[in-house]
C-alpha positions in Angstrom: -94.6 38.6 -30.7 -97.1 35.9 -29.7 -94.6 33.3 -30.8 -91.8 34.8 -28.6 -94.1 34.9 -25.6 -95.1 31.3 -26.2 -91.4 30.2 -26.6 -90.1 32.3 -23.7 -90.9 29.8 -20.9 -89.2 27.0 -23.0 -86.1 29.2 -23.4 -85.9 29.9 -19.7 -86.1 26.2 -18.9 -83.4 25.3 -21.5 -81.0 28.0 -20.1 -81.6 26.7 -16.5 -80.9 23.1 -17.6 -77.8 24.2 -19.4 -76.5 26.1 -16.4 -77.2 23.1 -14.1 -75.3 20.8 -16.5 -72.3 23.1 -16.5 -72.5 23.4 -12.8 -72.4 19.6 -12.5 -69.5 19.4 -14.8 -67.5 22.0 -12.9 -68.4 20.3 -9.6 -67.1 17.0 -11.0 -63.9 18.6 -12.1 -63.5 20.3 -8.7 -64.0 17.0 -6.9 -61.4 15.3 -9.1 -58.8 18.1 -8.5 -59.4 18.8 -4.9 -60.3 16.4 -2.1 -62.9 17.6 0.4 -61.9 17.9 4.0 -63.8 14.6 4.7 -61.6 12.8 2.1 -58.2 13.9 3.5 -56.6 11.9 6.3 -54.2 14.1 8.4 -51.5 12.3 10.3 -49.2 13.7 13.0 -45.6 12.5 12.7 -43.2 13.3 15.6 -39.5 13.1 16.1 -36.8 14.7 18.4 -34.4 16.1 15.8 -33.5 19.6 14.8 -35.0 21.1 11.6 -31.7 21.4 9.8 -30.9 17.7 10.4 -31.2 15.2 7.5 -33.6 13.2 9.7 -36.1 16.0 9.7 -35.6 16.7 6.0 -36.3 13.1 5.2 -39.4 13.2 7.3 -40.6 16.1 5.3 -39.8 14.2 2.2 -42.0 11.3 3.5 -44.9 13.8 4.0 -44.4 15.3 0.5 -44.4 11.9 -1.2 -47.3 10.5 0.8 -49.5 13.4 -0.3 -48.3 12.9 -3.9 -48.8 9.1 -4.1 -52.2 9.3 -2.4 -53.5 12.0 -4.8 -53.9 14.3 -1.8 -55.8 11.9 0.4 -53.0 11.8 3.0 -51.5 14.9 4.7 -48.6 14.3 7.1 -47.8 17.1 9.6 -44.2 16.8 10.8 -43.4 17.9 14.4 -39.6 18.3 15.0 -37.5 19.1 18.1 -39.5 16.9 20.6 -42.6 19.1 20.1 -44.8 16.0 20.7 -42.5 14.6 23.4 -39.3 12.6 23.8 -38.9 9.3 21.9 -40.5 7.2 24.7 -43.5 9.6 24.8 -43.8 9.3 21.0 -43.9 5.5 21.1 -46.4 5.5 24.0 -48.5 8.0 22.0 -48.6 5.7 19.0 -49.4 2.7 21.3 -52.3 4.7 22.7 -53.4 6.2 19.4 -52.8 9.8 20.3 -49.9 10.2 17.9 -50.1 8.8 14.4 -46.5 8.1 13.5 -43.4 8.2 15.7 -39.8 8.1 14.6 -37.9 6.2 17.3 -34.6 4.5 17.9 -34.5 0.8 18.6 -33.1 1.5 22.1 -36.4 3.2 23.1 -38.6 0.6 21.3 -37.0 -2.2 23.4 -38.9 -0.7 26.4 -42.0 -2.0 24.7 -40.5 -5.0 22.8 -37.5 -6.3 24.7 -36.6 -9.0 22.2 -35.4 -6.4 19.7 -32.4 -5.5 22.0 -30.0 -7.4 19.7 -29.9 -4.4 17.4 -28.3 -2.4 20.3 -25.6 -4.8 21.4 -22.2 -3.2 21.2 -20.0 -4.2 18.3 -22.4 -6.8 17.1 -23.0 -5.0 13.8 -19.8 -3.9 12.0 -20.8 -2.5 8.6 -23.6 -1.4 6.3 -23.1 -4.7 4.3 -23.6 -6.6 7.5 -26.9 -4.7 8.1 -28.2 -5.6 4.7 -27.3 -9.3 5.3 -29.3 -9.2 8.6 -32.3 -7.6 6.9 -32.4 -10.3 4.3 -32.0 -13.1 6.8 -34.7 -14.9 8.9 -33.9 -12.5 11.7 -34.9 -9.5 9.6 -37.9 -11.2 8.1 -39.4 -11.8 11.5 -39.1 -8.2 12.6 -42.4 -6.9 11.1 -44.2 -9.9 12.5 -43.0 -9.0 16.0 -44.2 -5.4 15.5 -47.6 -6.5 14.4 -47.9 -8.9 17.4 -47.5 -5.7 19.5 -50.1 -3.7 17.5 -47.5 -1.6 15.7 -47.1 -1.1 12.0 -43.4 -0.6 11.0 -43.7 1.7 8.0 -39.9 1.5 7.5 -36.5 1.2 9.0 -34.2 4.2 8.9 -30.5 3.8 8.7 -29.4 6.1 11.5 -25.6 5.6 11.2 -23.1 4.2 13.7 -22.7 6.0 17.0 -19.6 7.9 18.0 -18.3 9.2 21.3 -17.5 12.9 22.1 -16.1 14.1 25.4 -14.3 17.0 27.1 -11.6 14.9 28.9 -9.2 13.3 26.4 -9.2 11.4 23.1 -10.3 7.7 23.4 -7.5 5.6 22.1 -7.5 2.7 24.5 -10.0 1.2 27.0 -8.1 2.9 29.9 -8.9 6.3 28.5 -12.6 5.9 29.7 -11.4 6.6 33.2 -13.2 9.8 34.4 -15.8 9.8 31.6 -19.3 10.7 32.7 -21.5 9.9 29.7 -25.1 10.6 28.8 -26.7 7.4 27.6 -30.2 6.7 26.0 -32.8 5.1 28.3 -31.7 1.6 27.3 -30.6 -1.1 29.7 -28.2 -2.6 27.2 -26.5 0.8 26.5 -26.2 1.5 30.2 -24.8 -2.0 30.8 -22.3 -1.4 28.0 -20.7 1.7 29.5 -21.1 0.5 33.1 -18.9 -2.4 32.3 -16.0 -0.1 31.1 -13.5 0.8 33.7 -13.9 4.3 35.3 -17.1 5.3 33.5 -20.2 6.9 35.0 -23.4 6.9 33.1 -26.5 9.2 33.2 -29.8 9.2 31.4 -30.9 12.6 30.1 -33.5 13.8 27.6 -32.1 14.5 24.2 -33.5 18.0 24.3 -31.6 18.7 27.5 -28.2 17.2 26.4 -26.6 20.4 25.0 -27.1 22.3 28.3 -26.1 19.2 30.3 -22.7 19.2 28.4 -22.4 22.9 28.7 -22.9 22.9 32.5 -20.7 19.8 32.9 -23.5 17.7 34.3 -22.1 15.1 32.0 -18.7 15.4 30.1 -19.5 13.0 27.3 -22.2 11.7 25.0 -22.6 9.3 22.0 -24.6 9.8 18.8 -24.2 9.5 15.0 -22.0 12.2 13.4 -24.9 14.1 11.8 -26.6 14.6 15.1 -23.3 15.7 16.8 -23.1 18.4 14.2 -26.7 19.4 13.9 -27.0 19.7 17.7 -23.8 21.8 17.8 -22.1 19.5 20.4 -18.8 20.7 19.0 -19.4 23.9 20.9 -19.4 22.1 24.2 -17.1 19.1 23.5 -13.4 18.9 22.6 -12.9 15.4 21.3 -14.6 13.1 18.9 -13.6 9.4 18.7 -14.9 7.4 15.7 -15.8 4.2 17.6 -18.8 2.7 15.6 -19.7 1.0 18.9 -23.5 1.0 18.4 -25.5 0.9 15.2 -28.5 3.2 15.2 -31.7 1.6 14.0 -34.8 3.8 13.9 -38.4 2.9 12.9 -41.3 4.8 11.6 -44.0 3.3 13.8 -47.7 3.6 13.4 -50.6 2.1 15.5 -51.6 -1.0 13.6 -55.3 -0.5 14.0 -55.0 3.1 12.7 -53.0 1.9 9.7 -55.6 -0.7 8.9 -58.3 2.0 8.9 -56.6 3.5 5.8 -57.7 2.4 2.3 -55.5 0.0 0.4 -54.5 3.0 -1.8 -53.6 5.1 1.2 -51.6 2.3 2.9 -49.6 1.7 -0.3 -48.9 5.4 -0.7 -47.7 5.8 2.8 -45.5 2.7 2.7 -44.0 3.6 -0.7 -43.3 7.2 0.5 -41.6 5.9 3.6 -39.3 3.6 1.6 -38.3 6.3 -0.8 -37.7 8.8 2.0 -35.5 6.3 3.8 -33.4 5.8 0.7 -33.0 9.6 0.4 -32.0 9.8 4.1 -29.4 7.1 3.7 -27.8 8.7 0.6 -27.7 12.1 2.1 -26.3 10.8 5.4 -23.4 9.1 3.7 -22.7 12.1 1.5 -22.7 14.5 4.5 -20.5 12.5 6.9 -17.1 13.4 5.4 -17.9 17.0 5.0 -19.2 17.1 8.6 -16.0 15.6 10.0 -14.0 18.3 8.2 -16.2 21.0 9.5 -16.0 19.7 13.1 -12.2 19.7 12.8 -12.3 23.3 11.4 -14.3 24.3 14.4 -11.7 23.0 16.7 -12.8 19.5 17.6 -10.0 16.9 17.7 -11.0 13.8 15.8 -9.5 10.3 16.1 -10.4 6.9 14.7 -10.0 4.1 17.1 -7.7 1.1 16.4 -8.6 -2.5 15.8 -7.1 -3.3 19.2 -9.5 -0.8 20.8 -12.4 -2.5 19.1 -11.3 -6.0 20.0 -10.7 -5.1 23.6 -14.1 -3.4 23.8 -15.9 -6.3 22.1 -14.2 -8.9 24.2 -15.5 -7.2 27.4 -19.0 -7.0 25.9 -19.2 -10.6 24.7 -18.2 -11.8 28.2 -20.1 -9.3 30.5 -23.1 -8.0 28.5 -24.2 -10.3 25.7 -25.1 -13.3 27.9 -27.4 -11.1 30.1 -29.7 -10.5 27.0 -29.9 -14.0 25.5 -33.1 -14.7 27.3 -34.8 -11.5 26.2 -33.7 -11.9 22.7 -35.1 -15.4 22.6 -38.4 -14.4 24.2 -37.7 -16.4 27.3 -35.5 -19.0 25.7 -31.8 -18.3 26.5 -30.5 -20.9 24.0 -32.6 -19.5 21.2 -31.4 -16.0 22.0 -27.8 -17.1 21.8 -28.5 -18.8 18.4 -29.9 -15.5 17.1 -26.7 -13.6 18.1 -24.5 -16.4 16.7 -26.4 -16.2 13.4 -25.9 -12.4 13.2 -22.2 -12.8 14.0 -21.9 -15.4 11.3 -23.2 -12.9 8.7 -20.3 -10.5 9.2 
């Protein structure tokens, strides 16, 4: 009995030490499996597209992969349907640091970086192979440098598809068919100039979120967008004709404030960049896969679809090269008109 009493304090201390050691081990395991709130970086990503559109699905894919590749250190909350604002608001938010990541078309970005207007020139880009050639050229390599000079980090370029025209007046088969077309255009000088130089066309700017009602109420009778957006926004319900024109190529960027990006650890930066790259490949594959099915569904729902002829393209391009391209050489060349023309010529030579 005396021996037990004598050993009792030692037994108590031993048990307490054992429990403490187990607690430390469990705590270590917990910290390895679950990051604390202080460790997790939460980023807001905004875009203007509907939730059933592939653009939203690929943004969610980006969020999923970023969390996986960062071992839970990055959480990306995706806001669809212009919840954080229209595209110009989103880019301004990134510039000011109030929004972390914005998905925006090049047309809107040119309000902040005018020299990138070459991506939006009509009929300058004519195929996906041409796009790849540009990306691998000196023009493409300088793109990220231009973004960083303006305190943006370009996480990745999204292939947005070529833009097509829908209207409620008639099929577009020749340039004269534009007479009476009142078309909604993005807030982009080059896009407005393009259609203002076609005979009989009126142009209007309108927020993307208001476009369906604008078409429904005949505020405008035409619009232009990639096929997937025409379908996901249900424009076939308020438009009769779809002309496959491929007049503009849609470039979009996942833009982040450069200072905010550089605050991330190397691991987090790598995870976010890798996730964006893979999400963009997913987007591109799904977009191509969906286009043929979408065209069939649009026709089944009563929309008349026509593919424009080479003569249509050549006539359209001829007007643009004479009336529109020269007005943008100076912007493209950062004040040097000859340099701007050389850039356009080099892109044309890559076709």
